C-alpha positions in Angstrom: 0.0 0.0 0.0 2.8 2.4 0.9 4.6 1.7 -2.4 1.3 2.2 -4.3 0.7 5.5 -2.7 4.3 6.6 -3.2 4.4 6.1 -6.9 1.5 8.5 -7.8 3.1 11.1 -5.4 6.5 10.7 -7.1 4.9 11.0 -10.5 3.1 14.2 -9.4 6.3 15.6 -8.2 8.0 14.9 -11.6 5.1 16.4 -13.5 5.2 19.5 -11.3 9.0 19.8 -11.8 8.5 19.5 -15.5 5.8 22.2 -15.5 8.0 24.5 -13.4 10.8 23.9 -15.8 8.7 24.8 -18.8 7.4 27.9 -17.0 11.0 28.9 -16.2 12.0 28.6 -19.8 9.0 30.6 -21.0 9.8 33.3 -18.4 13.4 33.5 -19.7 12.1 33.8 -23.2 9.6 36.6 -22.2 12.3 38.4 -20.2 14.7 38.2 -23.2 12.1 39.6 -25.6 11.2 42.4 -23.2 14.9 43.3 -22.7 15.3 43.3 -26.5 12.3 45.7 -26.9 13.7 47.9 -24.1 17.1 48.1 -25.9 15.3 49.0 -29.2 13.6 51.9 -27.3 16.7 53.0 -25.3 19.5 52.8 -27.9 18.2 55.6 -30.1 17.7 57.8 -27.1 21.2 57.1 -25.7 22.6 57.6 -29.2 20.9 61.0 -29.6 22.2 62.1 -26.2 25.7 60.9 -27.1 25.7 62.8 -30.4 24.5 66.0 -28.7 27.6 65.9 -26.5 30.0 65.0 -29.2 32.0 67.4 -31.5 31.3 68.1 -35.1 33.8 65.8 -36.7 33.0 62.8 -34.6 29.3 63.1 -35.1 29.4 63.6 -38.8 32.0 60.9 -39.2 29.6 58.3 -37.6 32.0 57.5 -34.7 29.4 58.1 -32.0 27.2 55.2 -30.7 26.2 55.2 -27.0 29.0 57.3 -25.6 30.1 60.9 -26.5 33.3 61.2 -28.5 35.4 64.4 -27.9 32.9 65.6 -25.3 31.6 69.1 -25.8 28.6 71.2 -24.6 28.8 73.7 -27.4 25.4 72.8 -28.9 23.7 73.4 -25.5 25.7 76.6 -24.9 24.4 77.8 -28.3 20.8 77.0 -27.2 21.0 78.3 -23.6 22.9 81.6 -24.2 19.9 83.0 -26.2 17.3 84.7 -23.9 14.7 83.9 -26.5 15.1 80.3 -25.7 13.9 80.9 -22.1 11.1 83.1 -23.3 9.9 80.4 -25.7 10.3 77.8 -22.9 8.0 79.9 -20.6 5.5 80.2 -23.5 5.4 76.4 -23.8 5.0 76.0 -20.1 2.0 78.4 -20.2 0.6 76.5 -23.2 0.8 73.2 -21.5 -0.8 74.5 -18.3 -3.6 76.4 -20.0 -4.2 73.8 -22.7 -4.0 70.8 -20.4 -6.5 72.3 -17.9 -8.9 73.4 -20.6 -8.7 70.0 -22.4 -9.3 68.0 -19.2 -12.2 70.1 -18.0 -14.0 70.1 -21.4 -13.4 66.4 -21.9 -14.9 65.7 -18.5 -17.9 67.9 -19.1 -18.5 66.7 -22.7 -18.0 62.9 -22.0 -20.5 62.8 -19.1 -23.8 63.6 -21.0 -22.6 61.5 -24.0 -22.2 58.5 -21.7 -25.9 58.4 -21.0 -28.4 56.3 -22.8 -30.7 57.9 -25.5 -33.5 57.5 -23.0 -31.7 59.7 -20.5 -30.3 62.2 -23.2 -32.5 62.1 -26.3 -29.9 64.0 -28.5 -27.1 61.8 -27.4 -26.6 59.8 -30.7 -26.8 63.0 -32.8 -23.9 64.6 -30.8 -21.9 61.4 -30.9 -22.2 61.1 -34.7 -21.4 64.8 -35.1 -18.2 64.4 -33.0 -17.2 61.3 -34.9 -17.7 63.2 -38.2 -15.5 66.0 -36.9 -12.9 63.5 -35.8 -12.6 62.2 -39.4 -13.1 65.5 -41.3 -12.3 69.1 -40.6 -12.6 72.5 -42.3 -8.9 72.6 -43.0 -6.1 74.9 -42.2 -7.1 78.0 -44.1 -10.7 78.3 -42.6 -9.2 77.8 -39.1 -6.6 80.4 -39.7 -9.2 82.9 -40.9 -11.3 82.2 -37.8 -8.3 82.8 -35.5 -7.5 86.1 -37.3 -11.2 87.2 -37.0 -11.2 86.4 -33.3 -8.1 88.5 -32.8 -6.1 85.6 -31.4 -3.0 86.1 -33.5 0.2 86.4 -31.5 -1.6 85.3 -28.3 -1.3 82.1 -26.2 -5.0 81.4 -26.9 -4.3 80.8 -30.6 -2.3 77.8 -29.5 -4.8 76.6 -26.9 -8.4 77.2 -28.1 -8.4 75.6 -31.6 -7.8 72.2 -30.0 -9.7 72.8 -26.8 -11.9 69.7 -27.2 -9.8 66.7 -28.3 -12.6 64.4 -29.6 -10.6 61.2 -29.4 -10.0 61.8 -25.7 -13.7 62.6 -25.2 -14.6 59.2 -26.8 -12.2 57.3 -24.6 -13.4 59.1 -21.4 -17.1 58.6 -22.5 -16.5 54.8 -22.8 -14.8 54.8 -19.4 -17.8 56.5 -17.8 -20.0 53.7 -19.3 -18.1 51.1 -17.3 -19.1 52.7 -14.0 -22.1 50.8 -12.5 -25.4 52.6 -13.1 -26.5 51.6 -9.6 -24.1 54.2 -8.1 -25.8 57.0 -10.0 -29.3 55.6 -9.2 -28.5 55.5 -5.5 -27.2 59.1 -5.6 -30.3 60.3 -7.4 -32.5 58.6 -4.8 -30.5 60.4 -2.1 -31.2 63.7 -3.9 -27.9 64.3 -5.6 -28.0 66.4 -8.8 -26.0 66.0 -12.0 -23.1 68.2 -10.9 -22.7 66.4 -7.6 -22.8 63.0 -9.3 -20.2 64.0 -11.9 -17.8 65.6 -9.4 -18.2 63.2 -6.5 -18.7 59.9 -8.3 -17.7 59.9 -11.9 -14.5 62.0 -11.7 -13.0 60.2 -8.7 -13.7 56.8 -10.3 -12.4 57.9 -13.7 -9.0 59.1 -12.4 -7.0 56.6 -14.5 -8.6 57.7 -17.7 -8.5 61.4 -16.8 -4.8 60.9 -16.2 -4.3 59.4 -19.6 -6.2 62.3 -21.2 -4.0 64.8 -19.3 -0.9 63.0 -20.4 -2.0 63.1 -24.1 -2.8 66.8 -23.8 0.5 67.6 -22.2 2.5 65.7 -24.8 0.5 67.2 -27.7 0.9 70.8 -26.5 4.5 70.4 -25.7 5.5 68.7 -29.0 3.4 70.9 -31.3 5.3 73.4 -33.3 3.5 74.1 -36.6 0.6 76.1 -35.1 3.1 78.3 -33.3 4.6 79.1 -36.7 1.4 80.1 -38.5 -0.4 81.8 -35.6 2.6 84.0 -34.5 4.2 86.7 -36.6 7.1 87.4 -34.3 9.8 85.2 -33.0 9.2 86.6 -29.5 5.8 84.7 -29.4 7.1 81.4 -30.5 6.7 78.4 -28.2 9.8 76.3 -27.5 9.3 73.7 -30.2 8.6 76.3 -32.9 11.7 78.3 -31.8 13.9 75.3 -31.8 12.7 74.3 -35.2 13.6 77.8 -36.6 17.1 77.8 -35.2 20.1 77.3 -37.6 23.7 76.6 -37.0 24.9 78.4 -40.1 27.6 80.9 -39.4 26.9 84.5 -40.6 30.2 85.0 -42.3 29.4 88.6 -43.1 29.5 89.4 -39.3 32.2 86.9 -38.3 34.6 89.7 -37.6 32.3 90.9 -34.8 32.4 87.5 -33.1 34.8 86.7 -30.3 37.4 83.9 -30.6 35.6 81.5 -28.2 32.3 82.1 -30.1 33.9 81.2 -33.4 35.5 78.1 -31.8 32.1 77.0 -30.4 30.4 77.4 -33.7 33.1 75.3 -35.4 32.3 72.5 -32.9 28.6 72.5 -33.9 27.0 70.7 -36.8 23.4 70.3 -37.8 23.6 66.8 -36.5 24.8 67.7 -33.0 22.6 70.7 -32.8 19.5 68.7 -33.8 20.3 66.1 -31.3 20.6 68.8 -28.6 17.1 70.1 -29.7 15.7 66.6 -29.2 17.2 66.1 -25.8 16.0 69.5 -24.5 12.5 68.9 -25.9 12.0 65.4 -24.4 13.2 66.2 -20.9 10.0 67.8 -19.6 7.9 64.9 -20.9 10.2 62.4 -19.3 9.7 64.2 -16.0 5.9 64.3 -16.2 5.4 60.7 -17.6 6.4 58.7 -14.5 3.8 60.4 -12.4 1.0 59.4 -14.9 2.4 56.1 -16.2 0.7 53.9 -13.6 -2.7 55.1 -14.8 -1.9 54.6 -18.5 -2.7 51.0 -19.2 -5.8 51.0 -17.0 -7.2 54.1 -18.5 -6.6 52.9 -22.1 -8.0 49.5 -21.6 -11.1 50.6 -19.6 -11.8 53.4 -22.0 -11.3 51.6 -25.2 -14.4 49.4 -25.2 -17.8 49.1 -23.6 -19.0 45.6 -22.9 
């Protein structure tokens, strides 16, 4: 009897060891694949940083990979010594703050009624189809520019913020997230005498924090990286946001006025190439997003998954 009982137990142990071994191998494969993807993402960033700190000859000769060659900070000095750089940086900060707050507030207010059933909001389907149509089609750049001119927004921060005040894709994602909130919560609040504003601010907004964080992250990244609207809605360089100003910079030496330049200025310009200067632009532009992203990253997957579909 003891031997009969011992054989099945031993067989179970061998099977469990085999299963653990297969799981261990699959874990190693998954980890290897993830490390490979991480390298694919990190290597271009590290290469860009290395190029931005390398001299002209090394960068153009293709000698830089993950570590600077002939280290120099001349591209960053050329960026930071210009006061317009700091003015444009402040304009971009204002744009992110104003645009982010306006985008989030309007998305919250727009998505809430659209998340109701046609019985609760009779015009719901009309508004949803209207917004989907606007998501696919627009009036174009020229009508929008004419509208901005007629509203007197040229050379103001509001020309960069108001045209994209209601990001429709973000509204749709947040609307779908609202639909995942149990209707019984709202019904209980209505029975207790709560109004729509109270329900929105005390129930829906707290429960939708992951999705709202995703909407805020999209808004911040979009406003920070956008440069073209700053170019067409501003007629003076002094009103350019950071990305527009960086895009307009050039490393070409003005040979007609080179006799007015100091020796160290000429030496610094000789160390800069379009490649190193563009790399410095990329590094400076991505630092604020890298600072903000970790605070919102934990909400990203949850907000996207829950707001993508409605079961």
